[in-house]
N, C-alpha and C positions, 0 to 999 in steps of 0.2 A: 803882813803875808814875805815868805819867803820866797823869792824869785827862783829860788832852785826846786824840786822835784827829790822827794823822799822815797825812796822805796820803802814800800810796805813792807811789801811779800815780795819774793825771789823765787818768781815761777817761770823764770829764761835764768841759762846764762849768759853775762854783759860782760864785755871785751870793748878794748880798743888797738887796731891794728894800724902803727906806724912803718909807712913803705915809701920806701923807694923804686924812684925808675929809674931806666934807662938817661940815656939821655936829647931832650923835647920828644921822648915817647909821653910823658908828664899827658895831657890832654884825650890821646886811646885808650893808656891803661884806667883812669880816670872815668872815658866811655867806659868801657868794656865792663868798672866796675858795680855802676849805676845800674847795671842788668841783674848785677850777683841776689840772690836774696838769700837775704839776710843780714848785707845791709841792711841800717835801721838809718844813717848818718853818713856822709861822704861829702869830704870839704878840700882842698890842698894849702900846703902852704910855707913858705918860705925857711927857709935852713937845713936840717941835715939830712929831716924826709923833707916827701912831695905829697903827700898823705895823709892820711889821719884816717879811716871810719872807724865807725862808732859800730860793732857787730851784734845779737845776737842765734839765741840756742837756744834749745831745750837741756841740754843740760854743758858741764867742760867740753865736755872726748866730742858733742857735736862738733861745740867751737874750733874742734883743735881742725878739725874737719874741715871743716868750714874756711878755718883759715890756712891748711893748705892745700888744700884741692881747688877747692875757691879763689882763693885769693894769689898762693902764688903764681901756683900755675899760669897769668894771667902773664901772656906775650909781650916785654918789658919791664915787667914787674924786675928789681933789683934783688931786692932786699928787703924783710918788716923786723920788726919787734912787737907781740902782747900783751899785754896789761890786761889782764882779766878784774877785778870788777868781786873784792871779798862784801858781805856784808858786816855790819859793824852793833 
């Protein structure tokens, strides 16, 4: 049995947002993002980006609005890169 969950039906748009924060703001941004509806997972990272968020929305337009309105607007967020999931 595979440890990976295979998505059979895509009833939501899925994306992964790489987030860069201002220096020493990682914890503040992390705590603010925990309250954002649509973020289903949030993890700190080492390296070029400070956090990665798995996001879900009803469609890709709503996913884009979530990133712009609720993630990029958080104080301390200085850059994001969004990777969207596709169906094979």
